[in-house]
C-alpha positions as protocol buffer text, in pm:
chain_id: "A"
residue {
  index: 1
  type: TYR
  ca { x: -3075 y: -2556 z: -5234 }
}
residue {
  index: 2
  type: ALA
  ca { x: -3096 y: -2873 z: -5092 }
}
residue {
  index: 3
  type: PRO
  ca { x: -2759 y: -2878 z: -5020 }
}
residue {
  index: 4
  type: VAL
  ca { x: -2805 y: -2644 z: -4762 }
}
residue {
  index: 5
  type: VAL
  ca { x: -3139 y: -2758 z: -4569 }
}
residue {
  index: 6
  type: VAL
  ca { x: -2925 y: -2974 z: -4318 }
}
residue {
  index: 7
  type: PRO
  ca { x: -2691 y: -2714 z: -4233 }
}
residue {
  index: 8
  type: PHE
  ca { x: -2970 y: -2441 z: -4226 }
}
residue {
  index: 9
  type: MET
  ca { x: -3167 y: -2768 z: -3940 }
}
residue {
  index: 10
  type: ILE
  ca { x: -2808 y: -2779 z: -3745 }
}
residue {
  index: 11
  type: LEU
  ca { x: -2834 y: -2430 z: -3725 }
}
residue {
  index: 12
  type: ILE
  ca { x: -3212 y: -2338 z: -3615 }
}
residue {
  index: 13
  type: VAL
  ca { x: -3139 y: -2526 z: -3317 }
}
residue {
  index: 14
  type: GLY
  ca { x: -2857 y: -2330 z: -3246 }
}
residue {
  index: 15
  type: ALA
  ca { x: -3109 y: -2053 z: -3262 }
}
residue {
  index: 16
  type: ILE
  ca { x: -3220 y: -2149 z: -2941 }
}
residue {
  index: 17
  type: PHE
  ca { x: -2894 y: -2108 z: -2778 }
}
residue {
  index: 18
  type: ILE
  ca { x: -2885 y: -1777 z: -2879 }
}
residue {
  index: 19
  type: GLY
  ca { x: -3151 y: -1669 z: -2689 }
}
residue {
  index: 20
  type: ILE
  ca { x: -3064 y: -1800 z: -2440 }
}
residue {
  index: 21
  type: GLU
  ca { x: -2738 y: -1588 z: -2420 }
}
residue {
  index: 22
  type: GLY
  ca { x: -2941 y: -1291 z: -2566 }
}
residue {
  index: 23
  type: MET
  ca { x: -3153 y: -1303 z: -2238 }
}
residue {
  index: 24
  type: ILE
  ca { x: -2835 y: -1409 z: -1985 }
}
residue {
  index: 25
  type: ASN
  ca { x: -2666 y: -1090 z: -2175 }
}
residue {
  index: 26
  type: SER
  ca { x: -2979 y: -862 z: -2045 }
}
residue {
  index: 27
  type: LEU
  ca { x: -2915 y: -1011 z: -1716 }
}
residue {
  index: 28
  type: PHE
  ca { x: -2515 y: -880 z: -1633 }
}
residue {
  index: 29
  type: ASN
  ca { x: -2519 y: -556 z: -1847 }
}
residue {
  index: 30
  type: ALA
  ca { x: -2888 y: -480 z: -1572 }
}
residue {
  index: 31
  type: LYS
  ca { x: -2738 y: -571 z: -1257 }
}
residue {
  index: 32
  type: GLY
  ca { x: -2366 y: -377 z: -1406 }
}
residue {
  index: 33
  type: ARG
  ca { x: -2156 y: -667 z: -1487 }
}
residue {
  index: 34
  type: PRO
  ca { x: -2185 y: -615 z: -1918 }
}
residue {
  index: 35
  type: LEU
  ca { x: -1772 y: -750 z: -1958 }
}
residue {
  index: 36
  type: MET
  ca { x: -1843 y: -1142 z: -1792 }
}
residue {
  index: 37
  type: PRO
  ca { x: -2031 y: -1239 z: -2182 }
}
residue {
  index: 38
  type: THR
  ca { x: -1790 y: -1050 z: -2331 }
}
residue {
  index: 39
  type: VAL
  ca { x: -1498 y: -1258 z: -2159 }
}
residue {
  index: 40
  type: LEU
  ca { x: -1754 y: -1608 z: -2227 }
}
residue {
  index: 41
  type: SER
  ca { x: -1820 y: -1566 z: -2555 }
}
residue {
  index: 42
  type: ALA
  ca { x: -1439 y: -1461 z: -2612 }
}
residue {
  index: 43
  type: ALA
  ca { x: -1375 y: -1809 z: -2443 }
}
residue {
  index: 44
  type: VAL
  ca { x: -1582 y: -1977 z: -2682 }
}
residue {
  index: 45
  type: ILE
  ca { x: -1497 y: -1797 z: -2984 }
}
residue {
  index: 46
  type: VAL
  ca { x: -1164 y: -1889 z: -2989 }
}
residue {
  index: 47
  type: PRO
  ca { x: -1214 y: -2238 z: -3040 }
}
residue {
  index: 48
  type: GLN
  ca { x: -1427 y: -2206 z: -3220 }
}
residue {
  index: 49
  type: ILE
  ca { x: -1261 y: -2009 z: -3497 }
}
residue {
  index: 50
  type: GLY
  ca { x: -1008 y: -2257 z: -3441 }
}
residue {
  index: 51
  type: ALA
  ca { x: -1250 y: -2525 z: -3523 }
}
residue {
  index: 52
  type: LEU
  ca { x: -1417 y: -2357 z: -3891 }
}
residue {
  index: 53
  type: ALA
  ca { x: -1044 y: -2313 z: -3960 }
}
residue {
  index: 54
  type: LEU
  ca { x: -958 y: -2678 z: -4029 }
}
residue {
  index: 55
  type: PHE
  ca { x: -1275 y: -2796 z: -4125 }
}
residue {
  index: 56
  type: VAL
  ca { x: -1430 y: -2463 z: -4347 }
}
residue {
  index: 57
  type: PRO
  ca { x: -1166 y: -2476 z: -4659 }
}
residue {
  index: 58
  type: ASN
  ca { x: -1246 y: -2843 z: -4734 }
}
residue {
  index: 59
  type: GLY
  ca { x: -1590 y: -2741 z: -4834 }
}
residue {
  index: 60
  type: ASP
  ca { x: -1868 y: -2944 z: -4515 }
}
residue {
  index: 61
  type: ILE
  ca { x: -2020 y: -2725 z: -4446 }
}
residue {
  index: 62
  type: ILE
  ca { x: -2263 y: -2980 z: -4211 }
}
residue {
  index: 63
  type: ILE
  ca { x: -1954 y: -3013 z: -3955 }
}
residue {
  index: 64
  type: ALA
  ca { x: -1914 y: -2638 z: -3928 }
}
residue {
  index: 65
  type: ALA
  ca { x: -2278 y: -2617 z: -3837 }
}
residue {
  index: 66
  type: TRP
  ca { x: -2200 y: -2817 z: -3602 }
}
residue {
  index: 67
  type: ILE
  ca { x: -1987 y: -2681 z: -3479 }
}
residue {
  index: 68
  type: THR
  ca { x: -2132 y: -2326 z: -3478 }
}
residue {
  index: 69
  type: THR
  ca { x: -2432 y: -2436 z: -3326 }
}
residue {
  index: 70
  type: GLY
  ca { x: -2141 y: -2664 z: -3036 }
}
residue {
  index: 71
  type: ALA
  ca { x: -2024 y: -2293 z: -3011 }
}
residue {
  index: 72
  type: PHE
  ca { x: -2340 y: -2195 z: -2911 }
}
residue {
  index: 73
  type: PHE
  ca { x: -2413 y: -2447 z: -2694 }
}
residue {
  index: 74
  type: ALA
  ca { x: -2100 y: -2417 z: -2478 }
}
residue {
  index: 75
  type: GLY
  ca { x: -2178 y: -2054 z: -2444 }
}
residue {
  index: 76
  type: ALA
  ca { x: -2532 y: -2083 z: -2350 }
}
residue {
  index: 77
  type: VAL
  ca { x: -2432 y: -2323 z: -2063 }
}
residue {
  index: 78
  type: LEU
  ca { x: -2068 y: -2109 z: -1969 }
}
residue {
  index: 79
  type: LYS
  ca { x: -2310 y: -1835 z: -1894 }
}
residue {
  index: 80
  type: LEU
  ca { x: -2588 y: -2041 z: -1740 }
}
residue {
  index: 81
  type: ILE
  ca { x: -2275 y: -2144 z: -1502 }
}
residue {
  index: 82
  type: ALA
  ca { x: -2147 y: -1747 z: -1481 }
}
residue {
  index: 83
  type: VAL
  ca { x: -2546 y: -1667 z: -1379 }
}
residue {
  index: 84
  type: LYS
  ca { x: -2532 y: -1907 z: -1067 }
}
residue {
  index: 85
  type: ARG
  ca { x: -2177 y: -1879 z: -935 }
}
residue {
  index: 86
  type: VAL
  ca { x: -2244 y: -1476 z: -966 }
}
residue {
  index: 87
  type: PHE
  ca { x: -2535 y: -1408 z: -897 }
}
residue {
  index: 88
  type: GLY
  ca { x: -2651 y: -1675 z: -730 }
}
residue {
  index: 89
  type: ILE
  ca { x: -2983 y: -1744 z: -914 }
}
residue {
  index: 90
  type: ASN
  ca { x: -3087 y: -2095 z: -914 }
}
residue {
  index: 91
  type: LEU
  ca { x: -3043 y: -2206 z: -1249 }
}
residue {
  index: 92
  type: THR
  ca { x: -3482 y: -2366 z: -1306 }
}
residue {
  index: 93
  type: ASP
  ca { x: -3569 y: -2026 z: -1118 }
}
residue {
  index: 94
  type: LEU
  ca { x: -3392 y: -1937 z: -1453 }
}
residue {
  index: 95
  type: MET
  ca { x: -3550 y: -2050 z: -1661 }
}
residue {
  index: 96
  type: ILE
  ca { x: -3860 y: -2211 z: -1596 }
}
residue {
  index: 97
  type: PRO
  ca { x: -4154 y: -1952 z: -1593 }
}
residue {
  index: 98
  type: ARG
  ca { x: -4336 y: -1974 z: -1205 }
}
residue {
  index: 99
  type: LYS
  ca { x: -4682 y: -1869 z: -1188 }
}
residue {
  index: 100
  type: SER
  ca { x: -4580 y: -1529 z: -1024 }
}
residue {
  index: 101
  type: ASP
  ca { x: -4402 y: -1487 z: -1331 }
}
residue {
  index: 102
  type: ILE
  ca { x: -4692 y: -1540 z: -1607 }
}
residue {
  index: 103
  type: VAL
  ca { x: -4884 y: -1323 z: -1360 }
}
residue {
  index: 104
  type: LEU
  ca { x: -4651 y: -1028 z: -1422 }
}
residue {
  index: 105
  type: ILE
  ca { x: -4643 y: -1059 z: -1741 }
}
residue {
  index: 106
  type: SER
  ca { x: -4968 y: -1077 z: -1844 }
}
residue {
  index: 107
  type: SER
  ca { x: -5014 y: -775 z: -1635 }
}
residue {
  index: 108
  type: GLY
  ca { x: -4821 y: -536 z: -1797 }
}
residue {
  index: 109
  type: ILE
  ca { x: -4914 y: -660 z: -2077 }
}
residue {
  index: 110
  type: SER
  ca { x: -5279 y: -534 z: -1975 }
}
residue {
  index: 111
  type: ARG
  ca { x: -5130 y: -213 z: -1909 }
}
residue {
  index: 112
  type: ILE
  ca { x: -4961 y: -135 z: -2244 }
}
residue {
  index: 113
  type: VAL
  ca { x: -5304 y: -211 z: -2407 }
}
residue {
  index: 114
  type: ARG
  ca { x: -5512 y: 6 z: -2191 }
}
residue {
  index: 115
  type: ARG
  ca { x: -5189 y: 263 z: -2244 }
}
residue {
  index: 116
  type: GLY
  ca { x: -5231 y: 224 z: -2614 }
}
residue {
  index: 117
  type: ARG
  ca { x: -5679 y: 345 z: -2668 }
}
């Protein structure tokens, strides 16, 4: 398994950006704009496929992992920019939890726990 450890570690970094994209996709869906994340994903996937077509046949799995992680990063950045432009939401408000967010989440969890008893 040793040859895949480095590519795996590179792709784990990309998983962070996939998580960010998932949250943003949910925001667009909730606000009635489900096509926006699809279009932005397509804008990233097309160059990613081209780059992978160049490097995967040569067997360079590490470069393929970097290309994939870069695509995840680019997708997250594009979608963050779209959130700012479409909804006017400040990116720091979106990404950094405030005290009021933590209070809201903890009260929601408390309600769920009480219902389960």
